[in-house]
C-alpha positions in Angstrom: 7.0 -18.0 -40.1 5.1 -20.7 -38.2 3.8 -19.7 -34.6 2.5 -23.1 -32.6 1.0 -22.7 -28.7 1.7 -25.8 -26.7 -0.5 -25.7 -23.3 1.4 -27.6 -20.7 -1.5 -27.0 -18.1 -4.4 -25.2 -17.2 -2.6 -21.7 -16.8 0.9 -22.3 -18.6 2.0 -23.1 -21.9 4.9 -22.3 -24.5 5.0 -20.3 -27.8 7.3 -21.5 -30.5 8.0 -19.5 -33.4 10.1 -20.5 -36.3 11.7 -18.1 -38.7 13.1 -18.6 -42.3 14.8 -16.4 -44.6 11.7 -15.1 -46.4 10.3 -13.7 -42.9 13.5 -11.5 -42.1 15.9 -10.8 -45.0 14.1 -8.7 -47.1 14.0 -5.9 -44.1 17.3 -7.1 -43.2 18.8 -6.1 -47.0 16.7 -2.7 -46.9 18.1 -1.3 -43.6 21.6 -2.5 -44.9 21.0 -0.5 -48.0 19.7 2.8 -45.7 23.0 2.3 -44.1 25.2 2.1 -47.0 23.9 5.5 -48.2 24.4 7.3 -44.7 27.8 5.2 -44.1 31.2 7.0 -43.5 33.8 4.1 -44.2 37.6 4.8 -44.4 38.8 5.0 -48.0 35.3 5.8 -49.2 33.3 9.3 -49.9 30.6 8.9 -47.6 27.4 7.0 -48.8 29.9 5.0 -51.7 30.9 2.0 -49.9 30.0 -1.2 -51.6 26.8 -2.7 -50.5 28.8 -6.0 -49.5 31.2 -4.0 -47.3 28.5 -2.6 -45.2 26.6 -5.4 -45.0 29.9 -7.5 -43.7 30.1 -4.6 -41.2 26.5 -4.0 -40.3 24.6 -7.3 -41.2 24.6 -9.3 -38.3 23.5 -6.4 -35.8 20.7 -5.4 -38.0 19.8 -9.1 -38.4 19.6 -9.5 -34.7 17.7 -6.0 -34.3 15.0 -7.1 -37.3 14.5 -10.5 -35.8 13.8 -9.2 -32.6 11.3 -7.0 -33.9 9.6 -9.6 -35.8 9.5 -11.8 -32.6 8.0 -8.9 -30.7 5.4 -8.0 -33.1 4.4 -11.5 -34.3 4.1 -12.6 -30.7 2.1 -9.5 -29.4 -0.1 -10.3 -32.4 -0.7 -13.8 -31.7 -1.5 -13.7 -28.1 -4.0 -10.8 -28.8 -5.8 -13.5 -30.9 -6.1 -16.1 -28.0 -9.6 -16.0 -25.9 -6.9 -16.5 -22.8 -5.9 -13.7 -20.4 -2.3 -13.4 -20.6 -0.6 -12.4 -17.0 2.7 -10.9 -16.6 5.3 -11.0 -20.1 6.4 -14.1 -22.1 9.3 -15.0 -20.7 11.9 -16.3 -23.6 13.6 -19.7 -23.2 17.5 -18.5 -23.1 18.9 -22.1 -22.7 20.1 -22.2 -26.6 20.3 -18.6 -27.2 24.3 -18.9 -27.2 24.4 -21.6 -29.9 22.9 -19.4 -32.6 25.3 -18.7 -35.3 24.0 -15.8 -36.5 26.4 -15.6 -39.3 25.5 -18.5 -40.9 22.0 -19.4 -39.9 19.4 -19.2 -42.1 16.6 -20.4 -40.2 15.5 -19.7 -36.2 13.4 -21.3 -33.9 12.7 -19.3 -30.7 10.5 -20.1 -27.4 8.4 -18.7 -24.8 6.8 -19.3 -21.8 3.2 -17.8 -20.9 1.0 -17.4 -17.8 -2.6 -16.9 -18.1 -6.2 -17.6 -17.2 -9.2 -18.6 -19.4 -11.9 -16.2 -19.6 -13.9 -15.7 -16.8 -17.5 -16.7 -16.0 -18.8 -14.8 -13.3 -22.3 -15.0 -12.0 -23.3 -12.8 -9.2 -26.2 -14.0 -7.3 -27.6 -14.3 -3.7 -25.5 -17.0 -3.2 -22.6 -15.2 -2.2 -22.6 -13.9 0.9 -20.8 -10.9 2.8 -21.3 -9.1 5.7 -21.3 -5.3 6.3 -20.8 -4.1 9.7 -21.8 -0.4 11.1 -19.7 0.5 14.4 -22.3 2.0 16.7 -20.4 4.4 19.3 -21.3 4.1 23.1 -21.5 7.5 25.4 -18.0 6.4 27.3 -16.0 6.1 23.6 -17.6 9.7 23.3 -16.8 10.8 27.0 -13.2 9.6 26.7 -12.4 11.2 23.6 -13.8 14.6 25.0 -11.5 13.9 28.1 -8.4 13.2 25.9 -9.1 16.8 23.7 -9.6 18.5 27.5 -6.3 17.0 28.7 -4.4 17.8 25.1 -5.7 21.3 25.5 -5.1 21.8 29.2 -2.8 23.5 31.4 0.4 22.4 32.3 1.1 23.0 36.4 3.8 22.0 38.8 2.0 21.4 42.3 3.7 21.0 45.1 2.3 17.6 46.0 1.8 14.5 43.7 -1.5 13.1 42.9 -2.5 10.4 40.6 -2.0 10.9 36.9 0.8 13.6 37.7 4.3 13.2 35.9 6.9 13.2 38.4 10.2 14.6 37.0 13.8 13.5 38.8 16.6 10.9 38.8 16.5 7.2 39.0 19.2 5.3 40.4 19.9 1.4 40.9 20.9 0.8 44.4 23.9 -1.3 43.4 25.0 1.7 41.1 24.5 -0.1 37.7 21.8 2.5 36.3 21.5 5.9 36.5 19.4 8.6 34.2 17.2 11.6 34.7 13.5 10.9 33.2 9.9 11.5 33.5 8.0 9.1 35.2 4.1 8.8 34.2 2.3 7.6 37.3 -0.6 6.4 35.1 1.9 3.2 34.3 2.7 2.7 37.9 0.7 -0.8 39.1 -2.3 0.2 41.3 -0.8 -1.9 44.3 2.0 0.2 44.1 0.5 3.9 43.2 0.3 5.1 46.6 4.1 4.7 47.1 4.1 7.6 44.4 1.2 10.0 45.5 1.5 12.7 48.0 5.2 13.1 47.1 7.2 16.5 47.2 10.0 18.2 45.4 13.1 16.5 47.1 11.5 13.4 48.4 12.7 9.7 47.7 11.4 6.7 47.1 12.3 3.4 47.0 10.6 0.3 44.4 11.3 -2.4 42.0 10.3 -1.3 38.4 9.7 -4.9 37.4 7.5 -5.4 39.7 5.5 -1.7 40.3 5.2 -0.7 36.6 2.5 -2.2 34.5 3.8 -1.4 31.0 7.2 -2.1 29.1 9.9 -0.2 31.0 11.4 1.3 27.6 8.1 3.3 26.9 7.5 4.0 30.5 10.8 5.9 31.0 11.5 7.0 27.6 14.4 5.1 27.3 16.2 2.6 24.7 15.5 -1.1 24.8 18.9 -1.8 25.5 18.7 0.2 28.6 15.7 -1.1 30.0 17.2 -4.6 29.9 19.5 -3.8 32.3 17.0 -2.4 34.9 16.2 -4.9 37.6 16.1 -5.0 41.5 15.8 -1.9 43.5 15.7 1.7 42.5 15.7 5.2 44.4 13.7 7.7 42.6 14.3 11.4 43.4 12.0 13.9 42.6 13.1 17.0 40.9 9.7 18.1 39.8 6.0 17.6 39.6 4.2 18.1 36.3 0.5 17.9 36.1 -2.1 18.8 33.3 -5.2 20.5 34.2 -8.0 19.5 31.6 -9.4 22.4 30.1 -12.9 23.5 30.9 -15.8 23.0 28.5 -16.1 26.4 27.2 -16.3 28.4 24.1 -12.8 29.3 24.2 -12.0 25.3 24.2 -14.4 24.6 21.7 -13.1 27.3 19.5 -9.5 25.5 19.9 -10.7 22.1 18.8 -13.0 23.1 15.9 -12.4 26.7 14.8 -13.7 29.7 15.9 -17.6 29.6 16.6 -18.3 26.1 15.0 -20.1 24.7 17.9 -21.6 27.1 20.6 -22.4 24.8 23.8 -21.1 21.6 25.1 -24.4 19.7 23.5 -23.0 20.8 19.7 -19.8 20.0 21.1 -20.3 16.5 22.0 -22.6 16.0 19.0 -19.7 17.1 16.8 -17.3 15.0 18.5 -19.5 11.9 17.8 -20.0 12.8 14.3 -16.4 12.7 13.8 -15.7 10.0 15.5 -18.7 7.9 13.7 -17.1 9.0 10.6 -14.0 7.9 11.2 -15.1 4.4 12.6 -17.5 3.9 9.9 -14.4 5.0 7.3 -12.5 2.2 8.5 -15.4 -0.3 8.5 -16.3 0.3 4.7 -12.5 -0.5 4.0 -13.0 -3.8 5.9 -16.5 -4.4 4.4 -15.4 -3.7 1.3 -12.6 -6.5 1.6 -14.9 -8.9 2.7 -16.7 -8.4 -0.3 -13.4 -9.0 -2.5 -12.9 -11.9 -0.2 -16.6 -13.4 -0.9 -15.8 -13.0 -4.8 -12.4 -14.3 -4.8 -13.7 -17.5 -2.9 -16.9 -18.1 -5.1 -14.9 -17.4 -8.4 -12.2 -19.9 -8.6 -9.1 -18.7 -10.1 -6.1 -21.2 -10.5 -3.0 -18.7 -11.2 0.3 -20.0 -12.8 2.1 -19.3 -9.5 6.0 -20.6 -10.5 5.5 -18.5 -13.7 4.7 -15.2 -12.1 7.2 -15.6 -9.6 9.5 -16.2 -12.4 8.4 -13.4 -13.9 8.5 -10.9 -10.9 11.9 -11.9 -10.1 13.0 -10.9 -13.8 10.9 -8.0 -14.2 12.4 -6.5 -10.6 15.8 -7.2 -12.4 17.6 -7.9 -9.4 16.0 -5.6 -7.0 14.4 -8.4 -4.6 15.6 -11.9 -4.0 13.6 -15.2 -4.7 12.8 -15.4 -0.9 11.3 -12.1 -1.1 9.3 -13.0 -3.9 8.1 -16.0 -1.8 7.0 -13.8 0.7 5.1 -11.0 -1.0 3.8 -13.7 -3.2 0.1 -14.0 -1.7 -0.6 -10.4 -1.2 0.3 -9.8 -4.9 -1.7 -12.7 -6.2 -4.7 -11.6 -4.2 -4.6 -8.4 -6.0 -4.1 -10.0 -9.1 -7.4 -12.0 -8.5 -9.2 -9.3 -7.6 -7.9 -7.1 -10.4 -9.0 -9.9 -13.2 -12.6 -10.4 -11.4 -13.0 -6.5 -11.4 -11.9 -5.9 -14.8 -14.4 -8.8 -16.3 -17.3 -7.4 -14.1 -16.2 -3.7 -15.4 -16.3 -5.2 -19.2 -19.6 -7.5 -18.8 -21.5 -4.6 -17.4 -19.7 -1.7 -19.3 -18.9 0.0 -15.9 -16.3 2.6 -16.5 -15.1 5.5 -14.3 -15.4 9.4 -15.9 -13.4 11.9 -15.6 -15.5 14.3 -13.4 -15.5 11.3 -10.9 -11.5 11.2 -10.9 -11.7 14.9 -9.9 -14.3 14.5 -7.3 -12.3 11.7 -5.6 -8.6 13.6 -5.8 -10.5 16.3 -4.0 -11.9 14.1 -1.5 -8.5 12.4 -1.0 -6.6 15.8 -0.9 -9.4 17.0 1.7 -8.6 14.4 3.8 -5.0 15.0 3.8 -5.2 18.4 4.5 -8.1 18.1 7.6 -5.5 15.9 9.0 -3.2 18.5 9.4 -5.9 21.1 10.2 -5.4 23.2 6.9 -8.8 21.7 5.2 -10.3 25.1 5.1 -7.4 27.3 3.7 -6.6 24.8 0.8 -10.3 25.0 -0.9 -9.4 28.4 -2.7 -6.4 26.3 -4.5 -7.8 23.1 -4.8 -8.3 22.8 -8.1 -4.8 23.8 -8.4 -3.6 20.9 -5.9 -6.1 18.9 -8.1 -4.1 19.3 -11.3 -1.0 19.2 -9.9 -1.5 15.9 -8.4 -3.0 14.2 -11.5 -0.4 15.4 -13.8 2.8 13.9 -11.7 4.3 10.8 -11.8 3.9 10.9 -15.8 0.3 10.4 -15.6 0.4 7.4 -13.3 -1.4 9.4 -10.5 -4.6 10.0 -12.9 -4.7 6.0 -13.6 -4.6 5.0 -10.3 -7.3 7.1 -9.3 -9.5 6.1 -12.6 -8.5 2.3 -11.3 -10.1 3.3 -7.9 -13.2 5.0 -9.4 -13.9 2.0 -11.5 -13.5 -0.3 -8.6 -15.6 1.4 -6.0 -18.3 1.4 -9.1 -17.6 -2.2 -9.5 -17.9 -3.0 -5.5 -21.1 -1.0 -5.8 -22.3 -2.9 -8.4 -21.7 -6.2 -6.8 -23.3 -5.2 -3.3 -26.2 -4.6 -5.2 -26.2 -8.4 -6.5 -25.2 -10.8 -3.8 -26.4 -11.3 -0.3 -25.1 -8.5 2.0 -25.7 -8.9 5.6 -25.6 -5.6 7.8 -24.9 -6.3 11.3 -24.1 -3.3 13.7 -21.3 -3.7 16.2 -19.7 -1.9 19.2 -16.2 -0.2 18.8 -14.9 -3.2 21.2 -16.4 -5.8 18.6 -15.2 -4.4 15.8 -11.6 -4.2 16.9 -12.0 -8.0 17.6 -12.8 -8.4 14.3 -10.0 -6.5 12.7 -8.1 -8.4 14.7 -8.9 -12.1 13.8 
């Protein structure tokens, strides 16, 4: 057997494997003999058919199987000995596959394309810069959140006369008869210049207006109708009020506090406001942490120049997905895949060089955090603590063990990022919510 490597570029090569008869024939003969001991061929007792007949019947298929086994084992062992990191899987060159004469050919030559990156040399120092943002809440954000809660837990009433922020339920009709629908009209979405026409109305009142001029939001969202319906709305309309709906905001009392956070969690307006502030701060800064971590990754990726074999990887992704995606889809999604791959290469190298590993106990802790977050979003967090171990075990054993490996990878990534942050230059900056939203948008 002869294996040769031909590097065609800095990140792509071909591997050629030549096999002669001595490499495969002994194994083929041994397998055929084993077949002969068990073969049931018409005219012969089981296991008594001549070897030559068994070889004629099964020899070619055994030859193909054994050569494939030899190729797979030899190629894997050869690539493990190389100093570079293999990306994806080797792709066999199939142009000449149909020309192989399995019955008479004695020597075989196979060729594979491989993509790789050379061993990385990563230096972490203060020349690598990143910014870590902390979101600071102002009083207005907290007050607005509390007002939204008070509206959410408020009482619905049906007053006699409309006011700002009411909902008018009734019939909307075009003057020319082209549109008619019963719907709810939120006055909060009426343009301020036209709002006075909708305030002070009673049941049965009719008002003329032009939706395209008087409504400041998208018509489909405002009226709760389809985009197709909203496209037909133009010109003058008449709205007939059937009912007036108003939400009276909840009082800041113990009943309200208990509805929001549970019985006796907070017992005063001050404690309620502080609790809201804490939750908002945690949520925004959790989002900020995700963004900050991405910025650290971006800084490393920019500093550690890794040139991927893009065309090879696209070809590999297309074949690995076996018809499930198109070339256009691969091209569209490839930049995201490439970025994730580069970070994975960097993270694994830092982990290896500095002996950073995730531990089983850390996987358990992270899984519990994830489950608590999911349940807390549904308001069931406290009730699920007694069954937490069961939930953790079920999740980590699911998906044929892939869930466990994903959490372990996440734990290791977190530890790598923590290690990196201690080595590079991190500028801390406190920003308002508005500024942080601008940063995210850009």
